[in-house]
C-alpha positions as CSV (number, residue, x, y, z in Angstrom):
1,M,0.0,0.0,0.0
2,I,1.1,3.5,-0.8
3,D,1.2,6.2,2.0
4,V,0.3,9.8,1.5
5,V,1.9,12.9,3.1
6,I,-0.1,16.2,3.2
7,P,1.7,19.1,4.8
8,V,-0.6,22.1,5.7
9,K,0.8,25.6,6.5
10,D,-0.3,27.7,9.4
11,L,-3.8,28.8,8.8
12,T,-3.1,32.4,10.0
13,K,-0.6,32.7,7.1
14,A,-2.5,30.7,4.5
15,K,-3.0,31.9,0.9
16,Q,-1.8,35.4,1.5
17,R,-1.8,36.1,-2.3
18,L,-5.6,35.9,-2.0
19,Q,-5.8,38.7,0.5
20,S,-7.2,41.1,-2.1
21,V,-10.2,38.9,-2.7
22,L,-10.7,36.9,0.6
23,T,-10.5,37.9,4.2
24,T,-8.1,36.2,6.6
25,N,-10.9,34.1,8.0
26,E,-12.2,33.2,4.6
27,R,-8.7,32.1,3.5
28,A,-8.5,29.8,6.5
29,I,-11.9,28.4,5.8
30,L,-10.9,27.9,2.1
31,V,-7.8,25.8,3.1
32,L,-10.0,23.6,5.3
33,A,-12.6,23.2,2.5
34,M,-10.0,22.2,0.0
35,L,-8.4,19.8,2.5
36,R,-11.8,18.2,3.1
37,D,-12.4,17.7,-0.6
38,L,-8.9,16.2,-1.1
39,L,-9.4,13.8,1.9
40,T,-12.8,12.8,0.5
41,T,-11.1,11.9,-2.8
42,L,-8.2,10.0,-1.1
43,N,-10.6,8.0,1.0
44,K,-12.0,6.6,-2.3
45,C,-8.6,5.3,-3.3
46,A,-6.7,2.2,-2.3
47,L,-4.1,3.8,-0.1
48,G,-2.1,3.1,3.1
49,N,-1.7,5.7,5.8
50,I,-2.5,9.3,5.1
51,W,0.0,11.5,7.1
52,L,-1.3,15.0,7.9
53,V,1.4,17.4,9.1
54,A,0.1,20.6,10.6
55,H,0.2,23.1,13.4
56,D,-3.5,24.0,13.7
57,D,-6.0,22.1,15.7
58,A,-8.7,22.7,13.1
59,V,-6.6,21.0,10.4
60,L,-5.7,18.0,12.6
61,D,-9.3,17.6,13.9
62,L,-10.5,17.6,10.3
63,G,-7.9,14.9,9.4
64,S,-9.1,12.8,12.3
65,E,-12.6,12.7,10.8
66,F,-11.0,10.8,7.9
67,G,-8.7,8.6,10.0
68,T,-5.4,10.4,9.1
69,K,-2.2,9.8,11.0
70,N,-1.6,13.3,12.5
71,I,1.8,14.8,13.1
72,R,1.5,18.1,15.1
73,E,4.1,20.8,14.5
74,S,4.6,22.9,17.7
75,V,5.7,25.7,15.3
76,S,5.2,25.8,11.6
77,K,8.7,25.8,10.1
78,G,7.7,25.9,6.4
79,Y,6.4,23.5,3.8
80,N,9.6,21.4,3.2
81,H,10.0,20.9,6.9
82,G,6.5,19.6,7.1
83,V,7.1,17.3,4.2
84,S,10.3,16.0,5.9
85,K,8.4,15.3,9.1
86,G,5.8,13.3,7.3
87,L,8.4,11.3,5.3
88,N,10.4,10.5,8.4
89,A,7.3,8.8,9.9
90,I,7.0,6.3,7.1
91,E,8.7,2.9,7.1
92,P,11.8,2.7,4.8
93,H,11.2,1.3,1.3
94,R,7.5,2.1,1.5
95,S,6.2,4.0,-1.5
96,V,4.7,7.4,-0.8
97,I,3.0,10.3,-2.6
98,V,3.3,13.9,-1.4
99,L,0.3,16.2,-2.1
100,P,-0.5,19.8,-1.3
101,A,-3.8,20.5,0.5
102,D,-5.0,22.8,-2.3
103,L,-6.1,20.3,-4.9
104,P,-9.8,20.7,-4.7
105,L,-10.5,19.4,-8.2
106,A,-8.5,16.1,-7.9
107,Q,-10.7,13.0,-8.4
108,P,-10.0,9.4,-7.4
109,Q,-9.2,8.4,-11.0
110,D,-6.6,11.2,-11.1
111,I,-4.8,9.9,-7.9
112,S,-4.9,6.3,-9.3
113,R,-3.5,7.4,-12.6
114,F,-0.6,9.2,-10.8
115,I,0.2,6.2,-8.7
116,R,0.1,3.8,-11.7
117,A,2.6,6.0,-13.5
118,G,5.0,5.8,-10.6
119,I,4.8,2.1,-9.8
120,G,7.6,-0.1,-11.3
121,N,10.7,-2.1,-10.5
122,G,13.6,-0.5,-8.7
123,P,13.7,3.1,-7.5
124,R,10.9,5.2,-9.0
125,F,10.1,8.9,-9.0
126,A,7.2,10.6,-10.6
127,I,6.0,14.3,-10.7
128,V,2.8,16.1,-11.4
129,P,3.6,19.6,-12.5
130,D,1.5,22.7,-12.0
131,R,-0.1,24.6,-14.9
132,Q,3.0,26.6,-15.6
133,N,5.4,23.6,-15.4
134,R,7.2,25.4,-12.6
135,G,5.8,24.1,-9.3
136,T,5.1,20.5,-8.2
137,N,1.6,19.4,-7.3
138,G,2.3,15.7,-6.8
139,L,5.4,13.7,-5.9
140,Y,5.7,9.9,-6.0
141,M,8.7,8.2,-4.5
142,S,9.3,4.5,-4.2
143,S,10.9,5.1,-0.8
144,P,10.5,8.1,1.6
145,D,14.2,8.9,1.6
146,L,14.7,8.8,-2.2
147,I,15.1,12.5,-2.7
148,K,15.2,15.4,-0.2
149,P,12.1,17.6,-0.2
150,N,12.7,20.8,-2.3
151,F,9.3,22.4,-2.9
152,G,9.1,26.0,-3.9
153,E,9.9,28.1,-6.9
154,S,11.0,26.0,-9.9
155,S,10.6,22.8,-7.9
156,F,9.5,20.9,-11.0
157,L,12.8,21.5,-12.8
158,N,14.8,21.0,-9.5
159,Y,13.2,17.7,-8.9
160,K,13.9,16.5,-12.4
161,K,17.6,17.5,-11.9
162,A,17.7,15.8,-8.5
163,S,16.4,12.5,-9.8
164,A,18.8,12.6,-12.7
165,K,21.7,13.0,-10.3
166,I,20.9,9.7,-8.6
167,G,20.3,8.0,-11.9
168,I,16.6,8.0,-12.0
169,S,14.5,9.4,-14.9
170,A,11.6,11.2,-13.5
171,T,8.2,10.2,-14.9
172,V,6.2,13.4,-15.6
173,V,2.5,12.9,-15.3
174,S,0.3,15.8,-16.6
175,I,-3.1,15.7,-15.0
176,D,-5.3,18.7,-15.6
177,T,-7.3,18.6,-12.3
178,M,-4.1,18.2,-10.3
179,A,-2.3,21.0,-12.2
180,I,-4.7,23.5,-10.7
181,D,-3.6,24.5,-7.2
182,V,-5.1,27.6,-5.6
183,D,-2.7,30.6,-5.4
184,G,-4.4,33.5,-7.1
185,A,-7.8,34.8,-8.0
186,E,-7.7,33.3,-11.4
187,D,-7.3,29.9,-9.8
188,L,-10.4,30.5,-7.7
189,L,-12.3,31.3,-10.9
190,R,-11.2,28.0,-12.4
191,V,-12.4,26.1,-9.4
192,V,-15.8,27.9,-9.4
193,R,-16.2,27.3,-13.1
194,S,-15.1,23.6,-12.9
195,G,-18.6,22.3,-12.8
196,L,-17.8,20.2,-9.7
197,C,-20.1,20.1,-6.7
198,N,-17.9,20.0,-3.6
199,V,-17.2,21.8,-0.4
200,T,-14.7,24.2,-1.9
201,V,-17.0,25.3,-4.7
202,D,-19.9,25.8,-2.3
203,F,-17.8,27.9,0.0
204,L,-16.4,30.1,-2.7
205,A,-19.9,30.7,-4.0
206,S,-20.9,32.1,-0.6
207,S,-17.6,34.0,0.0
208,S,-16.9,37.7,-0.7
209,F,-15.2,36.5,-3.9
210,G,-18.3,34.7,-5.0
211,Q,-20.5,37.7,-4.3
212,E,-18.2,39.9,-6.4
213,L,-18.2,37.4,-9.2
214,Q,-22.0,37.2,-9.1
215,N,-22.2,41.0,-9.3
216,L,-19.8,41.0,-12.2
217,Q,-21.8,38.4,-14.1
218,K,-25.0,40.4,-13.5
219,W,-23.3,43.5,-14.8
220,E,-22.0,41.7,-17.9
221,A,-25.5,40.3,-18.6
222,A,-27.1,43.7,-18.3
């Protein structure tokens, strides 16, 4: 069985690039909504343990609803530190995928496709890039210590280089629904217009962003 690691940043600092369209409280609620949708998707897949690494009680309590293995951070020390804590909890030579919490459009078939692309003989490494082919929205490793976490700017290219250095050709898996993470207002718009019915879409429709979008649509239709 394949384990999953999901690191979640401090809610008080979540999604700061959305502060022009969502309040601080709304951004925290958005993170929880997206995490709930992702955990709902993962619970429909054949997986091992889901390791949730977070500082906030609200995040860990939500994970407990889905039976996650919770790792509490006394102080949030950044995304890569959270990934490392999750990977360190996993048994050696056990396959693992690392996912961000902000993949509200991911479906069970997408997760399964990603895993199938990674499975094989010997050390294996697979990546799901973001829309711009700069960031990394999914990481598959045949063992938790295969490559040191290096998420951030240009992580997609950095991971490809890191895997090449240890003699592994990274498998790149382009999955539209997993390529959309939520960082800017345009990403919120893509989620709202996705046609999916989930917690994230429902929340955005009722948020200040959703109200502004409705007003704009009424103005355009006038």
